[in-house]
C-alpha positions as CSV (number, residue, x, y, z in Angstrom):
1,X,-3.7,-21.0,11.1
2,X,-6.7,-18.9,12.2
3,X,-8.2,-16.8,9.4
4,X,-8.4,-13.9,11.8
5,X,-4.6,-13.7,11.7
6,X,-4.6,-13.0,7.9
7,X,-5.0,-9.4,6.8
8,X,-5.7,-9.5,3.1
9,X,-5.7,-6.1,1.5
10,X,-6.3,-6.0,-2.3
11,X,-5.1,-3.0,-4.2
12,X,-7.0,-2.5,-7.4
13,X,-4.7,-1.2,-10.1
14,X,-6.0,1.3,-12.6
15,X,-4.5,-0.4,-15.6
16,X,-6.5,-3.5,-14.7
17,X,-9.9,-2.3,-13.6
18,X,-10.0,1.4,-14.6
19,X,-10.6,2.7,-11.1
20,X,-7.4,4.7,-10.5
21,X,-6.1,7.8,-12.0
22,X,-2.4,8.0,-12.9
23,X,-0.6,11.2,-14.0
24,X,2.5,10.4,-16.1
25,X,5.3,12.9,-16.3
26,X,4.8,14.0,-19.8
27,X,4.1,17.6,-18.9
28,X,5.8,18.0,-15.5
29,X,9.0,16.0,-15.5
30,X,10.2,16.7,-11.9
31,X,7.0,15.3,-10.3
32,X,5.3,12.0,-11.0
33,X,2.4,10.7,-9.0
34,X,-0.2,7.9,-9.1
35,X,-3.3,7.2,-7.0
36,X,-5.0,3.9,-6.5
37,X,-8.0,2.7,-4.5
38,X,-7.5,0.0,-1.8
39,X,-10.2,-2.4,-0.7
40,X,-10.1,-5.6,1.4
41,X,-11.6,-7.8,4.1
42,X,-10.5,-9.6,7.2
43,X,-12.6,-11.0,10.1
44,X,-11.0,-8.6,12.6
45,X,-11.6,-5.4,10.5
46,X,-14.5,-6.5,8.3
47,X,-14.6,-4.6,5.1
48,X,-11.8,-2.0,4.6
49,X,-11.4,0.6,1.9
50,X,-9.2,3.6,1.3
51,X,-6.6,5.2,-1.0
52,X,-2.9,4.8,-1.6
53,X,-0.8,7.3,-3.5
54,X,2.8,7.6,-4.9
55,X,4.7,10.8,-5.3
56,X,8.2,10.9,-6.8
57,X,10.2,14.1,-7.1
58,X,13.2,13.9,-9.4
59,X,16.2,16.1,-9.6
60,X,19.0,16.0,-12.2
61,X,20.9,12.7,-12.0
62,X,23.9,12.7,-9.7
63,X,27.3,12.9,-11.4
64,X,28.3,10.0,-9.1
65,X,25.8,7.7,-10.7
66,X,23.3,7.5,-7.8
67,X,19.6,7.8,-8.4
68,X,18.2,9.4,-5.3
69,X,14.8,11.0,-6.0
70,X,12.5,12.2,-3.2
71,X,9.4,10.0,-2.6
72,X,6.3,10.1,-0.5
73,X,3.8,7.1,-0.3
74,X,0.8,8.0,1.9
75,X,-2.3,5.9,2.4
76,X,-5.4,5.9,4.5
77,X,-7.6,2.9,5.3
78,X,-11.1,2.9,7.0
79,X,-13.0,-0.2,8.1
80,X,-16.6,-1.0,8.8
81,X,-15.5,-1.7,12.4
82,X,-14.8,2.1,12.7
83,X,-11.0,1.6,12.6
84,X,-8.6,3.8,10.8
85,X,-5.0,3.6,9.6
86,X,-3.1,6.6,8.3
87,X,0.4,6.0,7.2
88,X,3.0,7.7,5.0
89,X,6.7,7.0,4.2
90,X,8.9,10.0,3.4
91,X,12.3,9.8,1.7
92,X,13.2,13.4,1.0
93,X,16.5,14.7,-0.5
94,X,17.0,18.4,-0.3
95,X,19.1,20.7,-2.5
96,X,21.8,20.9,0.1
97,X,22.1,17.1,0.2
98,X,20.2,16.6,3.5
99,X,18.1,13.5,3.7
100,X,14.9,13.2,5.8
101,X,13.8,9.5,5.9
102,X,10.7,9.3,8.1
103,X,7.6,7.2,8.8
104,X,4.4,8.8,10.0
105,X,1.7,6.5,11.6
106,X,-1.7,7.1,13.1
107,X,-3.3,3.8,14.2
108,X,-6.6,3.0,15.8
109,X,-6.6,-0.8,15.3
110,X,-6.9,-4.1,17.1
111,X,-3.6,-5.8,17.9
112,X,-2.5,-9.1,19.3
113,X,-0.3,-10.0,22.3
114,X,1.2,-13.4,22.3
115,X,3.7,-12.9,25.1
116,X,7.5,-12.3,24.9
117,X,10.2,-14.6,23.6
118,X,11.0,-17.0,20.8
119,X,8.7,-19.8,22.0
120,X,5.3,-18.1,22.0
121,X,2.3,-20.1,20.8
122,X,0.5,-18.7,17.7
123,X,-2.7,-20.3,19.0
124,X,-2.6,-18.3,22.3
125,X,-3.1,-14.6,22.1
126,X,-5.1,-11.7,23.4
127,X,-6.7,-9.1,21.2
128,X,-6.6,-5.5,22.5
129,X,-6.8,-2.0,21.0
130,X,-3.6,0.0,20.5
131,X,-4.3,3.6,19.5
132,X,-1.0,5.3,18.7
133,X,0.7,8.0,16.7
134,X,4.3,7.9,15.7
135,X,7.0,9.9,13.9
136,X,10.2,7.9,13.4
137,X,13.2,8.2,11.1
138,X,16.5,10.0,10.5
139,X,17.8,13.3,9.4
140,X,21.2,12.9,7.8
141,X,23.7,15.3,6.3
142,X,26.1,14.0,3.6
143,X,29.7,13.9,4.5
144,X,30.5,12.8,0.9
145,X,28.4,11.2,-1.9
146,X,28.4,7.8,0.0
147,X,28.5,8.6,3.7
148,X,25.7,10.4,5.7
149,X,25.6,11.1,9.4
150,X,23.1,12.8,11.7
151,X,20.2,12.2,14.0
152,X,17.8,9.3,14.6
153,X,14.5,10.1,16.2
154,X,11.4,8.1,17.4
155,X,8.5,9.9,19.0
156,X,5.4,7.7,19.8
157,X,2.3,7.9,22.0
158,X,0.3,4.7,22.8
159,X,-3.1,4.4,24.4
160,X,-3.8,0.7,25.3
161,X,-7.4,-0.3,25.7
162,X,-9.5,-3.5,25.9
163,X,-7.3,-5.5,28.2
164,X,-9.1,-8.6,29.5
165,X,-8.9,-9.0,33.3
166,X,-7.9,-12.7,33.1
167,X,-6.0,-12.4,29.8
168,X,-2.4,-12.7,28.9
169,X,-1.6,-9.0,29.3
170,X,-3.1,-8.9,32.8
171,X,-1.3,-12.1,33.9
172,X,2.1,-11.2,32.3
173,X,1.8,-7.5,33.2
174,X,4.6,-6.4,30.9
175,X,6.1,-3.0,30.9
176,X,4.0,-0.6,28.8
177,X,0.4,-1.9,29.6
178,X,-0.4,1.7,30.7
179,X,0.7,3.1,27.3
180,X,2.2,6.6,27.3
181,X,5.0,8.5,25.6
182,X,8.2,7.0,24.1
183,X,10.6,9.8,23.1
184,X,14.0,9.0,21.7
185,X,16.9,10.6,19.8
186,X,20.5,9.6,19.1
187,X,23.3,9.5,16.6
188,X,23.3,7.5,13.3
189,X,25.2,7.0,10.1
190,X,24.7,5.6,6.7
191,X,27.0,4.2,4.0
192,X,25.1,4.1,0.7
193,X,26.5,3.1,-2.7
194,X,23.2,1.9,-4.2
195,X,22.6,3.1,-7.8
196,X,18.9,3.8,-6.9
197,X,16.9,4.2,-3.7
198,X,13.7,2.9,-5.3
199,X,14.9,-0.3,-7.0
200,X,18.7,-0.8,-6.6
201,X,20.4,-3.3,-8.9
202,X,23.9,-3.0,-7.3
203,X,25.6,-1.4,-4.4
204,X,25.5,-1.5,-0.6
205,X,23.6,0.2,2.2
206,X,24.7,0.2,5.8
207,X,22.7,1.9,8.5
208,X,23.8,2.0,12.1
209,X,22.8,4.0,15.1
210,X,21.8,4.4,18.7
211,X,18.5,5.8,20.0
212,X,18.3,6.9,23.6
213,X,14.8,6.9,25.1
214,X,14.1,8.7,28.4
215,X,12.4,11.2,30.5
216,X,15.1,13.7,29.5
217,X,13.4,13.9,26.0
218,X,9.8,14.0,27.4
219,X,9.2,10.2,27.4
220,X,7.9,7.9,30.2
221,X,10.3,5.0,29.6
222,X,14.1,4.8,29.9
223,X,16.0,2.4,27.6
224,X,18.4,2.3,24.6
225,X,18.0,0.8,21.2
226,X,20.8,-0.1,18.8
227,X,20.5,-1.0,15.2
228,X,22.9,-2.4,12.5
229,X,21.4,-3.0,9.1
230,X,23.5,-4.3,6.2
231,X,22.1,-4.7,2.7
232,X,23.7,-5.6,-0.6
233,X,22.4,-5.7,-4.1
234,X,23.8,-7.3,-7.3
235,X,22.6,-8.3,-10.7
236,X,21.7,-11.9,-11.0
237,X,21.1,-13.1,-14.6
238,X,21.0,-9.7,-16.3
239,X,19.8,-6.1,-16.0
240,X,16.2,-7.2,-15.1
241,X,17.1,-9.6,-12.3
242,X,18.5,-8.6,-8.9
243,X,19.7,-10.5,-5.8
244,X,19.1,-8.6,-2.6
245,X,20.7,-9.6,0.8
246,X,20.0,-8.2,4.3
247,X,21.4,-8.8,7.7
248,X,19.8,-6.8,10.5
249,X,20.4,-6.6,14.3
250,X,17.9,-4.7,16.5
251,X,19.1,-4.6,20.0
252,X,17.9,-3.0,23.2
253,X,19.2,-2.5,26.7
254,X,17.4,-1.6,29.9
255,X,14.5,-3.0,31.9
256,X,12.0,-0.3,31.2
257,X,11.1,-1.2,27.6
258,X,7.4,-1.2,26.7
259,X,6.3,-4.5,25.3
260,X,5.1,-2.9,22.1
261,X,8.6,-1.4,21.5
262,X,10.4,-4.7,21.9
263,X,12.2,-5.9,18.8
264,X,10.6,-8.3,16.3
265,X,11.6,-10.6,13.4
266,X,8.2,-10.8,11.7
267,X,6.3,-8.4,9.5
268,X,6.0,-7.2,6.0
269,X,9.5,-5.6,6.0
270,X,11.2,-8.4,8.0
271,X,10.8,-12.1,7.9
272,X,7.6,-12.8,6.0
273,X,5.6,-15.9,6.9
274,X,4.7,-15.7,10.6
275,X,1.1,-15.6,11.5
276,X,1.4,-12.2,13.1
277,X,4.2,-9.6,13.2
278,X,4.0,-9.6,17.1
279,X,4.3,-13.4,17.5
280,X,8.1,-13.3,18.3
281,X,9.5,-10.3,20.1
282,X,12.1,-9.7,22.8
283,X,14.9,-7.3,23.7
284,X,17.2,-8.6,20.9
285,X,16.3,-9.6,17.3
286,X,18.6,-10.8,14.6
287,X,17.6,-11.9,11.1
288,X,18.9,-12.5,7.6
289,X,17.0,-12.6,4.4
290,X,17.8,-13.1,0.7
291,X,15.5,-12.2,-2.2
292,X,15.7,-12.8,-5.9
293,X,13.8,-10.1,-7.9
294,X,12.9,-10.5,-11.6
295,X,11.2,-8.1,-13.9
296,X,8.7,-10.2,-16.0
297,X,6.7,-8.2,-18.6
298,X,5.1,-4.8,-18.9
299,X,4.9,-3.5,-15.3
300,X,4.8,-6.9,-13.6
301,X,7.6,-8.7,-11.7
302,X,8.1,-11.5,-9.2
303,X,10.3,-12.4,-6.3
304,X,11.5,-15.5,-4.4
305,X,12.8,-15.1,-0.8
306,X,14.2,-17.0,2.1
307,X,15.1,-15.9,5.6
308,X,16.1,-16.9,9.1
309,X,16.1,-15.2,12.5
310,X,15.5,-15.3,16.2
311,X,14.5,-13.1,19.2
312,X,16.1,-13.5,22.6
313,X,16.4,-11.7,25.9
314,X,20.3,-11.5,26.0
315,X,23.0,-12.8,23.7
316,X,23.7,-15.6,26.2
317,X,20.2,-16.9,25.5
318,X,20.8,-17.2,21.7
319,X,20.5,-20.8,20.6
320,X,21.1,-21.9,17.0
321,X,18.5,-24.6,17.2
322,X,15.9,-22.0,18.0
323,X,16.3,-20.1,14.7
324,X,13.1,-19.6,12.8
325,X,13.1,-20.2,9.0
326,X,10.8,-18.6,6.4
327,X,10.5,-18.8,2.6
328,X,8.0,-17.5,0.0
329,X,7.3,-15.8,-3.2
330,X,5.5,-12.7,-4.4
331,X,4.3,-10.5,-7.2
332,X,5.1,-6.9,-8.1
333,X,3.3,-4.2,-10.0
334,X,5.1,-1.0,-10.9
335,X,2.8,1.9,-9.8
336,X,4.3,4.4,-12.3
337,X,5.4,3.9,-15.8
338,X,8.8,5.5,-15.5
339,X,9.7,4.8,-11.9
340,X,10.4,1.4,-10.3
341,X,8.3,2.0,-7.2
342,X,6.2,-1.1,-6.7
343,X,3.1,-2.5,-5.1
344,X,4.0,-5.9,-3.7
345,X,2.0,-8.9,-2.6
346,X,3.9,-11.7,-0.9
347,X,2.9,-15.1,0.7
348,X,5.4,-16.5,3.2
349,X,5.7,-19.8,4.9
350,X,7.6,-21.0,8.0
351,X,9.3,-24.2,8.9
352,X,6.7,-24.9,11.6
353,X,3.6,-24.7,9.4
354,X,2.6,-21.1,9.6
355,X,1.9,-18.8,6.6
356,X,0.8,-15.2,6.0
357,X,-0.1,-12.8,3.2
358,X,1.3,-9.3,2.8
359,X,0.4,-6.5,0.5
360,X,2.2,-3.2,0.7
361,X,4.2,-0.6,-1.2
362,X,8.0,-0.5,-1.8
363,X,10.3,-3.4,-1.5
364,X,10.7,-5.2,1.8
365,X,14.3,-4.1,2.0
């Protein structure tokens, strides 16, 4: 594995090195927040530094036994290569029960193109620059305490730069090399019986929806994306150990899908272990993962995980022998004393000799 494919970000926790400031909720119960510095290095970005923050807004506990606080986790990273990443996850529950779950992204970062399909070579890629801004998520209204329905949205603008004349992008000429706007909306629903949105120990979560992308919404590409995401959580050996299970299908139809919007099986929130999140991508992606989570001592915890998945052009192309396998382990650090909202650092391995490191916030699923 090439070192340039590893992005190693080290978050320095205040309780360990005294750099961060954390405000516990002794005086202001409804709001809890913590702020930590983030520093790291990779050959592609050189030195990187920034800040990550956690905000949790609590309301009185639900009479139905669900813990659904609002949370925001923003962070900003700068590098000595004059690159910047600004990201924030929002999971906001309003007094009327409405839920806004959204990701906001601003990227000016190098990226890798390996081609399209399940047989791409991790040793053959082209580095280019993808500058983009994205707002994606859902706005749901509760039908009852367990069922939500509403609107999915995905608004994104990409500017692709640095394409090599004789490189993979130039030779493949996939849809989307010119960048542009992707604007999509559509219906969605959620079935949620988890006892907590931050660190569930039991219950189910089912998300399903359709997002229609097209010129009718101001975009430059016409296609449709379908998603079905099933998750289940159960206690394993006791109240401090959890078994989490996920099956997800990301499916697209149409011949006008930008290559950077094709579905993937790799990444920090998907199958962990591939050298790059873009290594395997195509119109269809299906994967399953299982994770055993254990609280250890003080604010520390650990996980073990396994997963399997495949990308393919159409369902007639799916081949069981082409399924990719991953496995790995990770550590957890609770960012706030009274809320189970974690830093996570994972290392994943694949059945064909790849490995990768991940450091992020919140659980993978």
